[in-house]
N, C-alpha and C positions, 0 to 999 in steps of 0.2 A: 796060514795065519791071516785073519781078516783084518782089514783096516778099520779103525774106530771111526764111526760116522759122527760128524760135528752136529750137535743139536743146539739151536739157539733158544733163548728164553722168550716167553711171550712178550708182546709189545707193551703190556701193562705192568711189567716187572719194575719194581722200585729200585733205583740205583742212585749213587752219589756222583756228582760231577766236581772235579777239582777246579777251583777258580784260578789256580796258578798255571796249569798246563792243559786243562781241558780233558784229561783222561777220565774215564768212567769206571766205577767199581760197585760191586754188590755190597762191599763193606767199607764204611767211612774211614776205618783205621788204615786202609791200604793206599790211601792217596794223600798228597801233601797238604792240601787246604780244602777240605770238603765243606763248601759253603752252599752248594746248590743240591737239592734233592729233587729228582724227577723220575720219569719213567722212560723205558727204552724208546717209546714212540716220540719222545722229545728230541732225540738225536738220530735215530735210525734213518739212513738215507741222506742225511745232511753231510755235505763235504767237510771232513775234519781238517784240522790244522797240522802243521809239521809236528811230529812227535818230540817230546822233550829230550834234550841232550843227556840228561840224567834225572833221577828221581830224588827229590829232597828227602823223601821217606825211604831211606836206604834199606829198610827191612824188606821192601818189596820192589825189586827192580824188574820183575817179570812184566813185560808189557806186550800187547798184541795190537796189530793194526789191521783194519778191514781193507781187503783188496778192492772192494767196491768204492768206498767213500773216503778212506784214509783216516777214519776216526781211531783214536788210541784208547785201549781199555786194559784194565788189570785182569778181567775175567773174559776169556775167549768166547764164552757163551753169550756175551752181550753183543757180539758182532756177527754179521751174516757170513763173511768169508775171512776168518782170522789168519794172519801170518805172525809168527813170533818175531819180536824186535829184540835187538841186542843194544840196550842203552846202558849197560852196566860199566862200560869202559870210561 
């Protein structure tokens, strides 16, 4: 069995940024307070903040954090080196 290779999206990919916790998502409905719309190049490589303790939008508690910069995202393809976070507790 071969391991699935992680593929990131291009730097010009449009995404939404949550103004509450800073998480990024390809879909505005998957984050708590989507007030900012940008592209991956707006945050890629910038050091992220501590991931949220929980998500206000309980329907999507799956979060990923980049091993390189610490940024939190709903979609792992938005990150260079994603690790799954457990914030559902």
